[in-house]
C-alpha positions in Angstrom: 13.9 -10.3 1.9 12.6 -13.8 0.9 10.7 -14.5 -2.3 8.6 -17.3 -3.7 7.7 -17.3 -7.4 4.8 -19.2 -8.9 4.4 -19.4 -12.7 3.6 -22.3 -15.0 6.3 -21.1 -17.3 9.6 -22.2 -15.7 11.6 -19.6 -17.8 9.7 -16.8 -16.2 10.6 -18.1 -12.8 14.2 -18.3 -13.8 14.2 -14.8 -15.2 12.7 -13.3 -12.1 15.1 -15.3 -9.9 18.0 -14.0 -11.9 16.9 -10.4 -11.6 16.4 -10.7 -7.8 19.8 -12.4 -7.4 21.8 -10.0 -9.6 20.3 -6.9 -8.1 20.7 -8.3 -4.6 17.1 -7.7 -3.7 16.9 -10.8 -1.5 16.8 -14.6 -1.9 14.4 -16.7 -3.9 13.5 -19.5 -1.4 11.9 -21.6 -4.2 9.8 -21.4 -7.3 6.9 -23.5 -8.5 5.1 -24.3 -11.7 2.3 -26.0 -9.7 0.2 -23.6 -7.6 -1.2 -26.4 -5.4 2.3 -27.5 -4.5 3.2 -23.9 -3.7 0.2 -23.5 -1.4 1.4 -26.5 0.6 5.0 -25.2 1.0 4.3 -21.5 1.7 3.8 -21.9 5.5 7.2 -23.7 5.6 9.0 -21.2 3.4 7.5 -18.1 5.0 8.4 -15.7 2.2 8.1 -11.9 2.6 7.0 -11.6 -1.0 5.0 -13.9 -3.3 5.1 -13.4 -7.1 2.3 -15.3 -8.8 1.2 -15.6 -12.4 -2.3 -14.3 -13.3 -3.2 -17.1 -15.7 -2.3 -20.7 -14.9 -4.0 -23.9 -16.1 -4.4 -25.5 -12.6 -5.4 -22.4 -10.6 -5.6 -18.8 -11.6 -3.5 -16.3 -9.7 -6.4 -14.5 -8.0 -7.7 -17.8 -6.5 -4.2 -18.6 -5.5 -3.7 -15.3 -3.7 -7.1 -15.6 -1.9 -6.0 -19.1 -0.6 -2.4 -18.1 0.2 -3.5 -15.1 2.3 -5.3 -17.4 4.6 -2.0 -19.3 5.2 0.4 -16.3 5.0 -1.5 -13.1 5.7 1.5 -10.8 6.3 3.3 -11.6 3.0 3.0 -9.2 0.1 1.6 -10.5 -3.2 2.5 -9.4 -6.7 0.6 -10.4 -9.8 2.6 -11.3 -13.0 0.5 -11.1 -16.2 0.6 -10.2 -19.9 -3.1 -9.3 -19.7 -3.5 -5.5 -19.4 -7.3 -5.5 -18.9 -8.4 -2.8 -16.4 -11.1 -5.2 -15.1 -8.6 -8.0 -14.5 -6.1 -5.6 -12.9 -8.9 -4.3 -10.6 -9.9 -7.9 -9.7 -6.3 -8.7 -8.8 -6.1 -5.7 -6.4 -9.4 -6.6 -4.8 -8.0 -10.1 -4.2 -5.2 -8.5 -2.1 -2.2 -8.0 -4.4 0.0 -5.0 -3.7 1.8 -4.6 -7.0 1.6 -5.7 -10.6 4.4 -6.8 -13.0 3.7 -7.1 -16.7 4.9 -9.7 -19.1 7.2 -9.7 -21.0 9.3 -9.1 -18.0 11.0 -5.7 -18.0 14.0 -5.8 -15.6 13.9 -2.1 -14.8 10.2 -2.1 -14.0 10.6 -5.3 -12.0 13.4 -3.9 -9.9 11.4 -0.7 -9.2 8.4 -2.7 -8.1 10.4 -5.1 -5.8 12.2 -2.1 -4.2 8.9 -0.5 -3.5 7.6 -3.7 -2.1 10.5 -3.7 0.4 9.5 -0.2 1.5 5.9 -1.2 1.9 6.8 -4.2 3.9 9.0 -2.2 6.2 6.2 0.3 6.8 3.7 -2.4 7.6 6.1 -4.1 10.0 6.7 -0.8 11.8 2.9 -0.4 12.2 2.5 -3.9 13.6 5.3 -3.4 16.1 3.6 -0.2 17.2 0.3 -2.0 17.6 1.9 -4.7 19.7 3.3 -2.3 22.2 1.5 -2.5 25.5 1.2 0.5 27.7 1.5 0.1 31.4 -1.6 0.5 33.5 -0.2 3.7 34.9 0.1 5.2 31.4 -3.4 4.0 30.5 -4.9 5.7 33.5 -2.9 8.9 33.2 -3.4 9.5 29.4 -5.2 8.5 26.3 -3.9 5.3 24.6 -1.4 6.9 22.3 2.3 7.1 21.9 4.0 6.8 25.2 4.3 10.2 26.7 2.5 11.8 23.8 1.7 15.5 24.6 -0.3 18.1 22.9 2.8 19.4 21.2 3.5 15.9 19.8 -0.1 15.8 18.5 0.4 19.2 16.8 3.6 17.8 15.4 1.7 14.9 13.8 -0.8 17.3 12.3 2.0 19.5 11.0 3.7 16.5 9.5 0.5 15.4 7.7 -0.2 19.0 6.5 3.3 19.0 5.0 2.5 15.9 3.1 -0.8 17.3 1.9 1.1 20.5 0.7 3.4 18.3 -1.4 0.5 16.9 -3.3 -1.3 20.2 -3.6 -4.3 19.6 -1.3 -3.4 21.4 1.9 -6.0 24.1 1.0 -8.8 21.7 0.4 -11.8 21.5 2.7 -11.0 18.0 3.9 -7.3 18.6 4.6 -7.8 19.3 8.3 -10.2 16.3 8.6 -7.4 14.1 7.2 -5.0 15.5 9.7 -7.4 14.8 12.5 -8.1 11.2 11.5 -4.4 10.4 11.1 -3.7 11.9 14.5 -6.4 9.8 16.0 -5.1 6.6 14.4 -1.6 7.3 15.6 -2.8 8.2 19.1 -4.7 4.9 19.4 -2.3 2.7 17.5 -4.9 1.7 14.9 -5.0 1.0 11.3 -8.1 2.2 9.4 -8.7 -1.5 8.5 -9.5 -2.1 12.2 -12.4 0.3 11.9 -14.5 1.9 9.1 -13.8 5.4 8.0 -17.3 6.3 9.0 -16.8 5.0 12.6 -13.6 7.1 13.0 -15.5 10.2 11.7 -18.3 9.5 14.2 -15.8 9.7 17.0 -14.4 13.0 15.7 -17.3 14.9 14.3 -21.0 15.7 14.9 -21.4 15.4 11.2 -19.5 12.2 10.3 -21.1 11.9 6.8 -19.9 15.3 5.8 -16.5 14.7 7.3 -16.1 11.5 5.3 -17.2 13.1 2.1 -14.7 15.9 2.5 -11.9 13.4 3.1 -12.8 11.4 0.0 -13.0 14.5 -2.2 -9.7 15.7 -0.9 -7.9 12.4 -1.4 -9.4 12.2 -4.9 -8.1 15.7 -5.7 -4.6 14.6 -4.5 -4.8 11.6 -6.7 -5.5 13.7 -9.8 -2.7 16.2 -8.9 -0.2 13.3 -8.5 -1.2 11.9 -11.8 -0.5 15.2 -13.5 2.9 15.4 -11.8 3.7 12.0 -13.2 2.8 13.1 -16.7 4.9 16.2 -16.5 7.9 14.5 -14.9 7.9 10.7 -14.2 11.0 11.1 -12.1 9.4 13.8 -9.9 10.4 13.2 -6.3 6.9 13.8 -5.0 5.4 11.4 -7.6 8.0 8.7 -6.7 7.5 9.2 -3.0 3.7 8.9 -2.9 2.7 6.9 -6.0 3.5 3.6 -4.1 2.4 4.7 -0.6 -0.5 7.1 -0.4 -1.9 5.8 -3.7 -1.8 2.7 -5.8 0.8 3.0 -8.6 -1.3 0.9 -11.1 -4.4 3.0 -10.5 -2.3 6.2 -11.0 -1.2 4.8 -14.4 -4.8 4.4 -15.3 -5.6 7.9 -14.2 -2.6 9.2 -16.3 -3.9 7.4 -19.3 -7.4 8.9 -18.7 -5.9 12.4 -18.6 -4.1 11.7 -21.9 -7.4 10.7 -23.4 -6.5 7.1 -23.9 -9.2 5.8 -21.5 -12.8 6.7 -20.9 -12.5 6.2 -17.1 -9.7 7.0 -14.7 -8.1 5.1 -11.9 -9.6 4.6 -8.4 -8.4 5.8 -5.0 -8.6 3.8 -1.8 -9.3 5.9 1.2 -8.0 3.2 3.6 -4.8 2.8 1.7 -4.2 6.6 1.8 -4.9 6.9 5.6 -2.9 3.8 6.6 0.1 5.0 4.5 -0.3 8.5 5.9 0.0 7.1 9.5 3.2 5.2 8.5 4.7 8.2 6.8 4.2 10.4 9.8 5.7 7.7 12.0 8.8 7.5 9.8 9.2 11.3 9.9 8.8 11.5 13.6 11.5 8.8 14.0 13.9 10.6 11.8 
């Protein structure tokens, strides 16, 4: 894995580089204190991961990420900041970051975040490879555009896999659980990410009542989010919490939800239905390959 670090504090760059090197997480291709210079060099360096400071005098981190994603859309972006404002964190995620590292730098947290980034990148690369596969004209004529040779049994296997995941987070009995399984099976079958479509448009293909289907899915995903937050409060090292807090849900938003449950915030975290469904597709793919 290749990293680029951008922070106006050179010491922060050096600390992060040392952590990455010592823990053998990859190689730091370069680090920059000038974000404009970093933008020029990113296309040449082609990093997998870009770590960028939130507050810099020349250009703030959110503006940097927005510009960098135009040049390097497939890289993963991490925000580094000592600011813990929920609004600022929310703005960063809206700009396209995947993870958040707090200052002062905590080596344990940093290693955990970077390892999860590696998992996320691997999942995204797998999905892109799947999307780039081209079926032969014979396969296209003889079956739906899905996995090569996908049968009814394989579709059932996908639904079974998804239902198993929903059981782990305690929402298999919710009204929208079967809807989620149906949507994930559809996305797998057609080699799609939910970002390629809207949730509503997928529901329109699968149900005579797409609004109701979408609402059930949203409520069920939100219920799973709350369940996972409670798991994290009871046991931070819980296997289910660790497995899904960085995949089906956003870890930072789960932390906000946990703070809300503890009574330390007046509002909880937010769920992203597209993140959930895309991650569910990738998790089912991984399970089928294993």
